Backbone as XML, in Angstrom:
<?xml version="1.0"?>
<chain id="A" units="angstrom">
  <residue number="1" name="MET">
    <atom name="N" x="0.836" y="-1.176" z="0.000"/>
    <atom name="CA" x="0.000" y="0.000" z="0.000"/>
    <atom name="C" x="0.886" y="1.246" z="0.000"/>
  </residue>
  <residue number="2" name="PHE">
    <atom name="N" x="0.412" y="2.290" z="-0.628"/>
    <atom name="CA" x="1.176" y="3.529" z="-0.668"/>
    <atom name="C" x="0.241" y="4.724" z="-0.526"/>
  </residue>
  <residue number="3" name="GLU">
    <atom name="N" x="0.827" y="5.841" z="-0.167"/>
    <atom name="CA" x="0.092" y="7.092" z="0.006"/>
    <atom name="C" x="1.067" y="8.226" z="-0.278"/>
  </residue>
  <residue number="4" name="ILE">
    <atom name="N" x="0.798" y="8.998" z="-1.327"/>
    <atom name="CA" x="1.694" y="10.087" z="-1.711"/>
    <atom name="C" x="0.893" y="11.375" z="-1.903"/>
  </residue>
  <residue number="5" name="ASN">
    <atom name="N" x="1.252" y="12.383" z="-1.123"/>
    <atom name="CA" x="0.714" y="13.738" z="-1.264"/>
    <atom name="C" x="-0.821" y="13.787" z="-1.247"/>
  </residue>
  <residue number="6" name="VAL">
    <atom name="N" x="-1.430" y="13.102" z="-0.284"/>
    <atom name="CA" x="-2.883" y="13.140" z="-0.159"/>
    <atom name="C" x="-3.272" y="13.525" z="1.269"/>
  </residue>
  <residue number="7" name="SER">
    <atom name="N" x="-4.349" y="14.264" z="1.366"/>
    <atom name="CA" x="-4.887" y="14.645" z="2.674"/>
    <atom name="C" x="-5.896" y="13.588" z="3.128"/>
  </residue>
  <residue number="8" name="LYS">
    <atom name="N" x="-6.327" y="13.691" z="4.365"/>
    <atom name="CA" x="-7.374" y="12.785" z="4.863"/>
    <atom name="C" x="-8.650" y="12.966" z="4.043"/>
  </residue>
  <residue number="9" name="LYS">
    <atom name="N" x="-8.923" y="14.203" z="3.623"/>
    <atom name="CA" x="-10.089" y="14.481" z="2.785"/>
    <atom name="C" x="-9.961" y="13.762" z="1.442"/>
  </residue>
  <residue number="10" name="ASP">
    <atom name="N" x="-8.765" y="13.812" z="0.821"/>
    <atom name="CA" x="-8.537" y="13.105" z="-0.439"/>
    <atom name="C" x="-8.784" y="11.604" z="-0.274"/>
  </residue>
  <residue number="11" name="VAL">
    <atom name="N" x="-8.274" y="11.043" z="0.815"/>
    <atom name="CA" x="-8.425" y="9.611" z="1.059"/>
    <atom name="C" x="-9.896" y="9.263" z="1.252"/>
  </residue>
  <residue number="12" name="PHE">
    <atom name="N" x="-10.597" y="10.017" z="2.073"/>
    <atom name="CA" x="-12.017" y="9.741" z="2.302"/>
    <atom name="C" x="-12.798" y="9.829" z="0.996"/>
  </residue>
  <residue number="13" name="ASN">
    <atom name="N" x="-12.622" y="10.928" z="0.261"/>
    <atom name="CA" x="-13.359" y="11.101" z="-0.992"/>
    <atom name="C" x="-12.976" y="10.034" z="-2.015"/>
  </residue>
  <residue number="14" name="GLY">
    <atom name="N" x="-11.713" y="9.666" z="-2.056"/>
    <atom name="CA" x="-11.275" y="8.634" z="-2.987"/>
    <atom name="C" x="-11.880" y="7.271" z="-2.679"/>
  </residue>
  <residue number="15" name="MET">
    <atom name="N" x="-12.017" y="6.971" z="-1.401"/>
    <atom name="CA" x="-12.589" y="5.688" z="-0.997"/>
    <atom name="C" x="-14.113" y="5.690" z="-1.083"/>
  </residue>
  <residue number="16" name="ASN">
    <atom name="N" x="-14.710" y="6.866" z="-0.999"/>
    <atom name="CA" x="-16.156" y="6.966" z="-0.875"/>
    <atom name="C" x="-16.869" y="7.391" z="-2.157"/>
  </residue>
  <residue number="17" name="SER">
    <atom name="N" x="-16.262" y="8.274" z="-2.939"/>
    <atom name="CA" x="-17.020" y="8.848" z="-4.058"/>
    <atom name="C" x="-16.160" y="9.203" z="-5.269"/>
  </residue>
  <residue number="18" name="ALA">
    <atom name="N" x="-15.115" y="8.438" z="-5.525"/>
    <atom name="CA" x="-14.242" y="8.738" z="-6.659"/>
    <atom name="C" x="-14.913" y="8.387" z="-7.983"/>
  </residue>
  <residue number="19" name="ASN">
    <atom name="N" x="-14.392" y="8.968" z="-9.036"/>
    <atom name="CA" x="-14.851" y="8.692" z="-10.390"/>
    <atom name="C" x="-14.231" y="7.397" z="-10.905"/>
  </residue>
  <residue number="20" name="LYS">
    <atom name="N" x="-14.889" y="6.772" z="-11.875"/>
    <atom name="CA" x="-14.392" y="5.539" z="-12.476"/>
    <atom name="C" x="-13.296" y="5.844" z="-13.487"/>
  </residue>
  <residue number="21" name="ALA">
    <atom name="N" x="-12.297" y="4.975" z="-13.531"/>
    <atom name="CA" x="-11.178" y="5.146" z="-14.465"/>
    <atom name="C" x="-11.662" y="5.186" z="-15.918"/>
  </residue>
  <residue number="22" name="GLU">
    <atom name="N" x="-12.622" y="4.340" z="-16.249"/>
    <atom name="CA" x="-13.088" y="4.281" z="-17.640"/>
    <atom name="C" x="-13.734" y="5.583" z="-18.123"/>
  </residue>
  <residue number="23" name="ASP">
    <atom name="N" x="-14.137" y="6.449" z="-17.180"/>
    <atom name="CA" x="-14.710" y="7.743" z="-17.566"/>
    <atom name="C" x="-13.638" y="8.740" z="-18.009"/>
  </residue>
  <residue number="24" name="PHE">
    <atom name="N" x="-12.361" y="8.380" z="-17.843"/>
    <atom name="CA" x="-11.259" y="9.286" z="-18.176"/>
    <atom name="C" x="-10.264" y="8.654" z="-19.144"/>
  </residue>
  <residue number="25" name="LEU">
    <atom name="N" x="-10.709" y="7.679" z="-19.924"/>
    <atom name="CA" x="-9.816" y="7.008" z="-20.864"/>
    <atom name="C" x="-9.232" y="7.996" z="-21.868"/>
  </residue>
  <residue number="26" name="ASN">
    <atom name="N" x="-7.931" y="7.897" z="-22.083"/>
    <atom name="CA" x="-7.194" y="8.685" z="-23.078"/>
    <atom name="C" x="-7.240" y="10.195" z="-22.845"/>
  </residue>
  <residue number="27" name="GLU">
    <atom name="N" x="-7.613" y="10.607" z="-21.646"/>
    <atom name="CA" x="-7.597" y="12.030" z="-21.294"/>
    <atom name="C" x="-6.285" y="12.367" z="-20.609"/>
  </residue>
  <residue number="28" name="PRO">
    <atom name="N" x="-5.657" y="13.474" z="-20.991"/>
    <atom name="CA" x="-4.447" y="13.874" z="-20.268"/>
    <atom name="C" x="-4.792" y="14.276" z="-18.832"/>
  </residue>
  <residue number="29" name="LEU">
    <atom name="N" x="-4.041" y="13.751" z="-17.878"/>
    <atom name="CA" x="-4.258" y="14.019" z="-16.454"/>
    <atom name="C" x="-2.925" y="14.386" z="-15.815"/>
  </residue>
  <residue number="30" name="LYS">
    <atom name="N" x="-2.948" y="15.352" z="-14.913"/>
    <atom name="CA" x="-1.753" y="15.705" z="-14.152"/>
    <atom name="C" x="-1.943" y="15.177" z="-12.736"/>
  </residue>
  <residue number="31" name="ILE">
    <atom name="N" x="-1.013" y="14.331" z="-12.285"/>
    <atom name="CA" x="-1.125" y="13.719" z="-10.962"/>
    <atom name="C" x="-0.824" y="14.734" z="-9.866"/>
  </residue>
  <residue number="32" name="LYS">
    <atom name="N" x="-1.743" y="14.814" z="-8.893"/>
    <atom name="CA" x="-1.540" y="15.653" z="-7.704"/>
    <atom name="C" x="-1.278" y="14.796" z="-6.466"/>
  </residue>
  <residue number="33" name="GLY">
    <atom name="N" x="-1.697" y="13.535" z="-6.506"/>
    <atom name="CA" x="-1.502" y="12.622" z="-5.385"/>
    <atom name="C" x="-1.992" y="11.241" z="-5.770"/>
  </residue>
  <residue number="34" name="ALA">
    <atom name="N" x="-1.650" y="10.254" z="-4.945"/>
    <atom name="CA" x="-2.074" y="8.883" z="-5.223"/>
    <atom name="C" x="-2.024" y="8.058" z="-3.946"/>
  </residue>
  <residue number="35" name="PHE">
    <atom name="N" x="-2.901" y="7.061" z="-3.867"/>
    <atom name="CA" x="-2.859" y="6.116" z="-2.762"/>
    <atom name="C" x="-3.531" y="4.822" z="-3.179"/>
  </residue>
  <residue number="36" name="SER">
    <atom name="N" x="-3.255" y="3.775" z="-2.421"/>
    <atom name="CA" x="-3.921" y="2.497" z="-2.646"/>
    <atom name="C" x="-4.577" y="2.068" z="-1.340"/>
  </residue>
  <residue number="37" name="PHE">
    <atom name="N" x="-5.590" y="1.222" z="-1.462"/>
    <atom name="CA" x="-6.310" y="0.750" z="-0.280"/>
    <atom name="C" x="-7.000" y="-0.562" z="-0.593"/>
  </residue>
  <residue number="38" name="GLU">
    <atom name="N" x="-7.375" y="-1.286" z="0.447"/>
    <atom name="CA" x="-8.115" y="-2.529" z="0.289"/>
    <atom name="C" x="-9.589" y="-2.281" z="0.576"/>
  </residue>
  <residue number="39" name="ASP">
    <atom name="N" x="-10.434" y="-2.969" z="-0.188"/>
    <atom name="CA" x="-11.873" y="-2.840" z="0.015"/>
    <atom name="C" x="-12.546" y="-4.111" z="-0.504"/>
  </residue>
  <residue number="40" name="ASP">
    <atom name="N" x="-13.790" y="-4.307" z="-0.114"/>
    <atom name="CA" x="-14.571" y="-5.413" z="-0.647"/>
    <atom name="C" x="-15.068" y="-5.029" z="-2.035"/>
  </residue>
  <residue number="41" name="VAL">
    <atom name="N" x="-14.832" y="-5.901" z="-2.996"/>
    <atom name="CA" x="-15.249" y="-5.681" z="-4.377"/>
    <atom name="C" x="-16.099" y="-6.872" z="-4.795"/>
  </residue>
  <residue number="42" name="VAL">
    <atom name="N" x="-17.201" y="-6.607" z="-5.497"/>
    <atom name="CA" x="-18.083" y="-7.670" z="-5.967"/>
    <atom name="C" x="-17.669" y="-8.058" z="-7.384"/>
  </residue>
  <residue number="43" name="ASP">
    <atom name="N" x="-17.403" y="-9.341" z="-7.582"/>
    <atom name="CA" x="-17.051" y="-9.877" z="-8.897"/>
    <atom name="C" x="-18.290" y="-9.794" z="-9.788"/>
  </residue>
  <residue number="44" name="LYS">
    <atom name="N" x="-18.167" y="-9.135" z="-10.939"/>
    <atom name="CA" x="-19.310" y="-8.954" z="-11.843"/>
    <atom name="C" x="-19.838" y="-10.274" z="-12.397"/>
  </residue>
  <residue number="45" name="GLU">
    <atom name="N" x="-18.965" y="-11.237" z="-12.569"/>
    <atom name="CA" x="-19.375" y="-12.516" z="-13.151"/>
    <atom name="C" x="-20.015" y="-13.449" z="-12.133"/>
  </residue>
  <residue number="46" name="THR">
    <atom name="N" x="-19.450" y="-13.513" z="-10.915"/>
    <atom name="CA" x="-19.939" y="-14.469" z="-9.921"/>
    <atom name="C" x="-20.857" y="-13.842" z="-8.878"/>
  </residue>
  <residue number="47" name="GLY">
    <atom name="N" x="-20.774" y="-12.526" z="-8.714"/>
    <atom name="CA" x="-21.563" y="-11.851" z="-7.698"/>
    <atom name="C" x="-20.991" y="-11.976" z="-6.299"/>
  </residue>
  <residue number="48" name="GLU">
    <atom name="N" x="-19.836" y="-12.628" z="-6.177"/>
    <atom name="CA" x="-19.212" y="-12.830" z="-4.877"/>
    <atom name="C" x="-18.320" y="-11.643" z="-4.510"/>
  </residue>
  <residue number="49" name="ALA">
    <atom name="N" x="-18.346" y="-11.294" z="-3.225"/>
    <atom name="CA" x="-17.498" y="-10.216" z="-2.723"/>
    <atom name="C" x="-16.172" y="-10.797" z="-2.254"/>
  </residue>
  <residue number="50" name="HIS">
    <atom name="N" x="-15.100" y="-10.044" z="-2.506"/>
    <atom name="CA" x="-13.773" y="-10.448" z="-2.036"/>
    <atom name="C" x="-12.939" y="-9.194" z="-1.807"/>
  </residue>
  <residue number="51" name="LYS">
    <atom name="N" x="-11.903" y="-9.335" z="-0.967"/>
    <atom name="CA" x="-10.987" y="-8.216" z="-0.712"/>
    <atom name="C" x="-10.141" y="-7.985" z="-1.946"/>
  </residue>
  <residue number="52" name="SER">
    <atom name="N" x="-9.972" y="-6.724" z="-2.288"/>
    <atom name="CA" x="-9.167" y="-6.380" z="-3.447"/>
    <atom name="C" x="-8.442" y="-5.061" z="-3.174"/>
  </residue>
  <residue number="53" name="THR">
    <atom name="N" x="-7.297" y="-4.890" z="-3.800"/>
    <atom name="CA" x="-6.573" y="-3.624" z="-3.707"/>
    <atom name="C" x="-7.083" y="-2.701" z="-4.800"/>
  </residue>
  <residue number="54" name="LEU">
    <atom name="N" x="-7.370" y="-1.476" z="-4.419"/>
    <atom name="CA" x="-7.777" y="-0.447" z="-5.360"/>
    <atom name="C" x="-6.722" y="0.643" z="-5.364"/>
  </residue>
  <residue number="55" name="VAL">
    <atom name="N" x="-6.652" y="1.378" z="-6.454"/>
    <atom name="CA" x="-5.740" y="2.505" z="-6.554"/>
    <atom name="C" x="-6.573" y="3.757" z="-6.783"/>
  </residue>
  <residue number="56" name="CYS">
    <atom name="N" x="-6.095" y="4.859" z="-6.238"/>
    <atom name="CA" x="-6.798" y="6.122" z="-6.381"/>
    <atom name="C" x="-5.795" y="7.187" z="-6.818"/>
  </residue>
  <residue number="57" name="LEU">
    <atom name="N" x="-6.125" y="7.893" z="-7.903"/>
    <atom name="CA" x="-5.309" y="9.002" z="-8.387"/>
    <atom name="C" x="-6.054" y="10.305" z="-8.141"/>
  </residue>
  <residue number="58" name="VAL">
    <atom name="N" x="-5.399" y="11.232" z="-7.490"/>
    <atom name="CA" x="-5.933" y="12.585" z="-7.342"/>
    <atom name="C" x="-5.279" y="13.377" z="-8.462"/>
  </residue>
  <residue number="59" name="THR">
    <atom name="N" x="-6.087" y="13.894" z="-9.381"/>
    <atom name="CA" x="-5.549" y="14.577" z="-10.557"/>
    <atom name="C" x="-6.088" y="16.000" z="-10.658"/>
  </residue>
  <residue number="60" name="ASP">
    <atom name="N" x="-5.621" y="16.702" z="-11.658"/>
    <atom name="CA" x="-6.092" y="18.060" z="-11.892"/>
    <atom name="C" x="-7.545" y="18.098" z="-12.352"/>
  </residue>
  <residue number="61" name="LYS">
    <atom name="N" x="-8.086" y="16.963" z="-12.811"/>
    <atom name="CA" x="-9.456" y="16.936" z="-13.322"/>
    <atom name="C" x="-10.442" y="16.267" z="-12.386"/>
  </residue>
  <residue number="62" name="ALA">
    <atom name="N" x="-9.982" y="15.278" z="-11.621"/>
    <atom name="CA" x="-10.891" y="14.515" z="-10.755"/>
    <atom name="C" x="-10.093" y="13.576" z="-9.875"/>
  </residue>
  <residue number="63" name="THR">
    <atom name="N" x="-10.781" y="13.007" z="-8.901"/>
    <atom name="CA" x="-10.230" y="11.904" z="-8.118"/>
    <atom name="C" x="-10.774" y="10.636" z="-8.746"/>
  </residue>
  <residue number="64" name="ILE">
    <atom name="N" x="-9.865" y="9.739" z="-9.138"/>
    <atom name="CA" x="-10.221" y="8.566" z="-9.925"/>
    <atom name="C" x="-9.778" y="7.313" z="-9.173"/>
  </residue>
  <residue number="65" name="SER">
    <atom name="N" x="-10.689" y="6.338" z="-9.060"/>
    <atom name="CA" x="-10.375" y="5.106" z="-8.337"/>
    <atom name="C" x="-10.725" y="3.908" z="-9.200"/>
  </residue>
  <residue number="66" name="SER">
    <atom name="N" x="-9.972" y="2.817" z="-9.012"/>
    <atom name="CA" x="-10.245" y="1.611" z="-9.791"/>
    <atom name="C" x="-9.727" y="0.363" z="-9.075"/>
  </residue>
  <residue number="67" name="PRO">
    <atom name="N" x="-10.483" y="-0.750" z="-9.194"/>
    <atom name="CA" x="-10.008" y="-2.031" z="-8.692"/>
    <atom name="C" x="-9.294" y="-2.836" z="-9.783"/>
  </residue>
  <residue number="68" name="SER">
    <atom name="N" x="-9.172" y="-2.272" z="-10.991"/>
    <atom name="CA" x="-8.539" y="-2.984" z="-12.106"/>
    <atom name="C" x="-7.134" y="-3.426" z="-11.710"/>
  </residue>
  <residue number="69" name="LYS">
    <atom name="N" x="-6.902" y="-4.730" z="-11.715"/>
    <atom name="CA" x="-5.603" y="-5.258" z="-11.307"/>
    <atom name="C" x="-4.478" y="-4.690" z="-12.163"/>
  </residue>
  <residue number="70" name="THR">
    <atom name="N" x="-4.709" y="-4.573" z="-13.455"/>
    <atom name="CA" x="-3.648" y="-4.048" z="-14.322"/>
    <atom name="C" x="-3.382" y="-2.571" z="-14.050"/>
  </residue>
  <residue number="71" name="LEU">
    <atom name="N" x="-4.427" y="-1.811" z="-13.724"/>
    <atom name="CA" x="-4.220" y="-0.398" z="-13.397"/>
    <atom name="C" x="-3.535" y="-0.264" z="-12.042"/>
  </residue>
  <residue number="72" name="VAL">
    <atom name="N" x="-3.932" y="-1.090" z="-11.070"/>
    <atom name="CA" x="-3.273" y="-1.084" z="-9.762"/>
    <atom name="C" x="-1.791" y="-1.407" z="-9.944"/>
  </residue>
  <residue number="73" name="ASP">
    <atom name="N" x="-1.475" y="-2.434" z="-10.726"/>
    <atom name="CA" x="-0.077" y="-2.802" z="-10.976"/>
    <atom name="C" x="0.680" y="-1.680" z="-11.680"/>
  </residue>
  <residue number="74" name="SER">
    <atom name="N" x="0.039" y="-1.063" z="-12.662"/>
    <atom name="CA" x="0.668" y="0.000" z="-13.436"/>
    <atom name="C" x="0.983" y="1.226" z="-12.569"/>
  </residue>
  <residue number="75" name="VAL">
    <atom name="N" x="0.022" y="1.637" z="-11.755"/>
    <atom name="CA" x="0.241" y="2.794" z="-10.878"/>
    <atom name="C" x="1.268" y="2.451" z="-9.796"/>
  </residue>
  <residue number="76" name="THR">
    <atom name="N" x="1.226" y="1.228" z="-9.279"/>
    <atom name="CA" x="2.212" y="0.801" z="-8.284"/>
    <atom name="C" x="3.625" y="0.866" z="-8.866"/>
  </residue>
  <residue number="77" name="LYS">
    <atom name="N" x="3.796" y="0.414" z="-10.093"/>
    <atom name="CA" x="5.103" y="0.505" z="-10.762"/>
    <atom name="C" x="5.529" y="1.959" z="-10.934"/>
  </residue>
  <residue number="78" name="LEU">
    <atom name="N" x="4.577" y="2.831" z="-11.266"/>
    <atom name="CA" x="4.877" y="4.251" z="-11.411"/>
    <atom name="C" x="5.376" y="4.820" z="-10.086"/>
  </residue>
  <residue number="79" name="VAL">
    <atom name="N" x="4.697" y="4.470" z="-8.992"/>
    <atom name="CA" x="5.097" y="4.932" z="-7.661"/>
    <atom name="C" x="6.457" y="4.353" z="-7.273"/>
  </residue>
  <residue number="80" name="GLU">
    <atom name="N" x="6.676" y="3.071" z="-7.551"/>
    <atom name="CA" x="7.969" y="2.457" z="-7.228"/>
    <atom name="C" x="9.108" y="3.101" z="-8.020"/>
  </residue>
  <residue number="81" name="THR">
    <atom name="N" x="8.839" y="3.528" z="-9.242"/>
    <atom name="CA" x="9.859" y="4.131" z="-10.096"/>
    <atom name="C" x="10.133" y="5.582" z="-9.724"/>
  </residue>
  <residue number="82" name="PHE">
    <atom name="N" x="9.064" y="6.367" z="-9.503"/>
    <atom name="CA" x="9.209" y="7.805" z="-9.310"/>
    <atom name="C" x="9.062" y="8.274" z="-7.871"/>
  </residue>
  <residue number="83" name="GLY">
    <atom name="N" x="8.429" y="7.475" z="-7.014"/>
    <atom name="CA" x="8.206" y="7.905" z="-5.636"/>
    <atom name="C" x="7.439" y="9.218" z="-5.591"/>
  </residue>
  <residue number="84" name="GLU">
    <atom name="N" x="7.880" y="10.133" z="-4.733"/>
    <atom name="CA" x="7.219" y="11.438" z="-4.581"/>
    <atom name="C" x="7.234" y="12.252" z="-5.873"/>
  </residue>
  <residue number="85" name="GLU">
    <atom name="N" x="8.133" y="11.902" z="-6.790"/>
    <atom name="CA" x="8.249" y="12.644" z="-8.044"/>
    <atom name="C" x="7.084" y="12.390" z="-9.003"/>
  </residue>
  <residue number="86" name="ILE">
    <atom name="N" x="6.117" y="11.545" z="-8.612"/>
    <atom name="CA" x="4.936" y="11.371" z="-9.474"/>
    <atom name="C" x="4.096" y="12.640" z="-9.502"/>
  </residue>
  <residue number="87" name="ILE">
    <atom name="N" x="4.256" y="13.483" z="-8.463"/>
    <atom name="CA" x="3.479" y="14.716" z="-8.400"/>
    <atom name="C" x="3.836" y="15.582" z="-9.603"/>
  </residue>
  <residue number="88" name="GLY">
    <atom name="N" x="2.821" y="15.939" z="-10.375"/>
    <atom name="CA" x="3.023" y="16.772" z="-11.553"/>
    <atom name="C" x="3.239" y="15.998" z="-12.841"/>
  </residue>
  <residue number="89" name="LEU">
    <atom name="N" x="3.374" y="14.658" z="-12.762"/>
    <atom name="CA" x="3.534" y="13.887" z="-13.989"/>
    <atom name="C" x="2.250" y="13.924" z="-14.806"/>
  </residue>
  <residue number="90" name="ASN">
    <atom name="N" x="2.407" y="13.983" z="-16.120"/>
    <atom name="CA" x="1.274" y="13.923" z="-17.035"/>
    <atom name="C" x="1.095" y="12.482" z="-17.487"/>
  </residue>
  <residue number="91" name="VAL">
    <atom name="N" x="-0.114" y="11.963" z="-17.291"/>
    <atom name="CA" x="-0.420" y="10.577" z="-17.620"/>
    <atom name="C" x="-1.761" y="10.495" z="-18.330"/>
  </residue>
  <residue number="92" name="GLN">
    <atom name="N" x="-2.041" y="9.318" z="-18.846"/>
    <atom name="CA" x="-3.377" y="9.017" z="-19.340"/>
    <atom name="C" x="-3.696" y="7.570" z="-19.018"/>
  </residue>
  <residue number="93" name="ILE">
    <atom name="N" x="-4.970" y="7.298" z="-18.823"/>
    <atom name="CA" x="-5.437" y="5.938" z="-18.595"/>
    <atom name="C" x="-5.847" y="5.389" z="-19.951"/>
  </residue>
  <residue number="94" name="VAL">
    <atom name="N" x="-5.302" y="4.239" z="-20.304"/>
    <atom name="CA" x="-5.631" y="3.619" z="-21.582"/>
    <atom name="C" x="-6.251" y="2.256" z="-21.331"/>
  </residue>
  <residue number="95" name="GLY">
    <atom name="N" x="-7.113" y="1.852" z="-22.237"/>
    <atom name="CA" x="-7.768" y="0.558" z="-22.133"/>
    <atom name="C" x="-7.404" y="-0.322" z="-23.312"/>
  </residue>
  <residue number="96" name="ALA">
    <atom name="N" x="-7.488" y="-1.614" z="-23.100"/>
    <atom name="CA" x="-7.238" y="-2.592" z="-24.155"/>
    <atom name="C" x="-8.058" y="-3.837" z="-23.846"/>
  </residue>
  <residue number="97" name="LYS">
    <atom name="N" x="-8.139" y="-4.734" z="-24.817"/>
    <atom name="CA" x="-8.874" y="-5.989" z="-24.636"/>
    <atom name="C" x="-7.880" y="-7.142" z="-24.527"/>
  </residue>
  <residue number="98" name="SER">
    <atom name="N" x="-8.139" y="-8.036" z="-23.575"/>
    <atom name="CA" x="-7.320" y="-9.240" z="-23.437"/>
    <atom name="C" x="-7.739" y="-10.248" z="-24.504"/>
  </residue>
  <residue number="99" name="ASN">
    <atom name="N" x="-6.980" y="-11.308" z="-24.636"/>
    <atom name="CA" x="-7.333" y="-12.373" z="-25.589"/>
    <atom name="C" x="-8.678" y="-13.002" z="-25.243"/>
  </residue>
  <residue number="100" name="ALA">
    <atom name="N" x="-9.044" y="-12.942" z="-23.958"/>
    <atom name="CA" x="-10.328" y="-13.493" z="-23.521"/>
    <atom name="C" x="-11.476" y="-12.506" z="-23.729"/>
  </residue>
  <residue number="101" name="GLY">
    <atom name="N" x="-11.158" y="-11.307" z="-24.246"/>
    <atom name="CA" x="-12.195" y="-10.318" z="-24.525"/>
    <atom name="C" x="-12.517" y="-9.387" z="-23.375"/>
  </residue>
  <residue number="102" name="ARG">
    <atom name="N" x="-11.751" y="-9.463" z="-22.295"/>
    <atom name="CA" x="-11.993" y="-8.591" z="-21.146"/>
    <atom name="C" x="-11.244" y="-7.274" z="-21.334"/>
  </residue>
  <residue number="103" name="THR">
    <atom name="N" x="-11.863" y="-6.193" z="-20.902"/>
    <atom name="CA" x="-11.225" y="-4.885" z="-20.964"/>
    <atom name="C" x="-10.337" y="-4.706" z="-19.738"/>
  </residue>
  <residue number="104" name="PHE">
    <atom name="N" x="-9.136" y="-4.206" z="-19.962"/>
    <atom name="CA" x="-8.251" y="-3.885" z="-18.851"/>
    <atom name="C" x="-7.671" y="-2.499" z="-19.066"/>
  </residue>
  <residue number="105" name="TYR">
    <atom name="N" x="-7.190" y="-1.910" z="-17.973"/>
    <atom name="CA" x="-6.680" y="-0.539" z="-18.004"/>
    <atom name="C" x="-5.255" y="-0.488" z="-17.489"/>
  </residue>
  <residue number="106" name="ARG">
    <atom name="N" x="-4.517" y="0.480" z="-17.989"/>
    <atom name="CA" x="-3.165" y="0.752" z="-17.489"/>
    <atom name="C" x="-2.923" y="2.242" z="-17.638"/>
  </residue>
  <residue number="107" name="ILE">
    <atom name="N" x="-1.843" y="2.689" z="-17.048"/>
    <atom name="CA" x="-1.516" y="4.109" z="-17.105"/>
    <atom name="C" x="-0.268" y="4.285" z="-17.958"/>
  </residue>
  <residue number="108" name="GLU">
    <atom name="N" x="-0.235" y="5.372" z="-18.717"/>
    <atom name="CA" x="0.922" y="5.683" z="-19.544"/>
    <atom name="C" x="1.361" y="7.102" z="-19.265"/>
  </residue>
  <residue number="109" name="LEU">
    <atom name="N" x="2.660" y="7.314" z="-19.283"/>
    <atom name="CA" x="3.204" y="8.663" z="-19.191"/>
    <atom name="C" x="3.012" y="9.342" z="-20.542"/>
  </residue>
  <residue number="110" name="ILE">
    <atom name="N" x="2.693" y="10.631" z="-20.511"/>
    <atom name="CA" x="2.574" y="11.383" z="-21.772"/>
    <atom name="C" x="3.413" y="12.631" z="-21.712"/>
  </residue>
</chain>
């Protein structure tokens, strides 16, 4: 888990009322802060709830949260690479389809 440049208000809003990543696909975003957290997520296919790690980006346009494993991995790698220097980076969320036809998301530097 990580937490970079976020207030308690950012964390609460990110966990409670953040925007979906898919609503910001291919939009340029400037990172202001980021954190990850665990929460119960319902599997769309099975309807079963399970613990999952989510990532939350506080950006110049919105606070964006996602349980997408590929996006969580991508943002975690960004944090591991840049640390506190992620603040001010320009990124975009991109989507793609897996061989199984599932949509997944990742983050790219722009």
